[in-house]
N, C-alpha and C positions, 0 to 999 in steps of 0.2 A: 523133548522139545517138539511142539506141534508144528505143523506145516505153516501155520500163520506166524508163529514166532520166528521160524527160519526165514520166512519172507521179509519180516521186519528187520532182522539182523542183516540180511543181504542188502536190503534197501538202504540201511544206515551206512554200511560199508561203501556201497555204490555212491551215495550222496557225498561221503567224505572224500572219495577219490575224485569225483567230479568237481567238488569244491576246491580241492587242492590244485587241480589243473586250471580251473577258473582263476584262482588267486595268482598262480604263476603267470598266466596270460595277462592279467591286469597289471602286474609289476613290470612288464616289458615296456620300456619307455624309449629305448635307444634304437636308432636305425643303423644298419650296416649293409653296404652293398658288396656283393662278392661276384666273382666270375667262376662259372662252373663249366666243366666239360659237358657237351651236349647230352651225352648218354647219361651222365649223373643227373642232369636236370630232368630228363625224361623219366628216370627212375623215381626221382623225388615227386614229380607230378603224379605218377601212378600211385605211389605210396599215400600221398595226400588224398587222392580220390578214394582209395580203398579204405583208409582209416577215418575219412571224413574230418580231417584236420587240415589246417592251412599249411602251405609250404613254409611260411614264416615260422609257424609254431614248431613244425618238425625240425627245421634248420636250427632254431634257437635251442631246442631240447638237445639236439646232437652236439652243438657247440658247447653248451653247458656241461654235458657229460664228458666231452673231450677235455675241456679245461680242468675239470675236477680230477680226471685221471692223470693228466700231465702234472698238475700241482702235486699230487700224491707221489708220482714217480720221481719228480725232481727233489721232493723232500726226502725221499728214501735215499737218493743218490747223495744228497748233501750230508745226511746222517752217516752213511757209510764212509764218505770221505773224511768226516770228522773223526770217526772211529779209527780210520787208518792213520790220520794225523796224530792221534793220541796213542798210537802204538798198539791198538787192539786189532791185530791182524792174525790170520792163520796162514801158515806157509803153504805154498803149492805142494811141497813134498808131503806134508801132513794130510792134505785133502786127497792127494793121489793115493797114498797108502790106505786111507779110509775107503776110497771108492774101489780099490783093487780087492779089498776084503769082503765086499758085498757078496752074499750068497755062499760064503765059504764058512767052514767050521772056524769058530773064533772070530767072527765078524767084529770089527772094531766099532767103537762108539764114535759119533761125529766129533771131530776136533773142535776145540773152543779156544 
């Protein structure tokens, strides 16, 4: 690959990333007011300045990431709860015996 080709590829990737950020910013239509601890607001101001992004953009990205993680975690908790309700559990004794076997001759396989 020549230097010119590498530059074109990098430019296309950069354009794609910038376009994705631009599209997300254009989709933001709702307003939310929040209260922050002063130190957090100062840190957000500094981050916005250094990243050349608006405080609103950074806050929206952080909230979107948080919501996605919480939805995943709650989904996993619901799935685990459903497994328990269906009788698909591993006893404490089985897990303890497995953990105590770690690093020893005849290490046990994970209970299922």
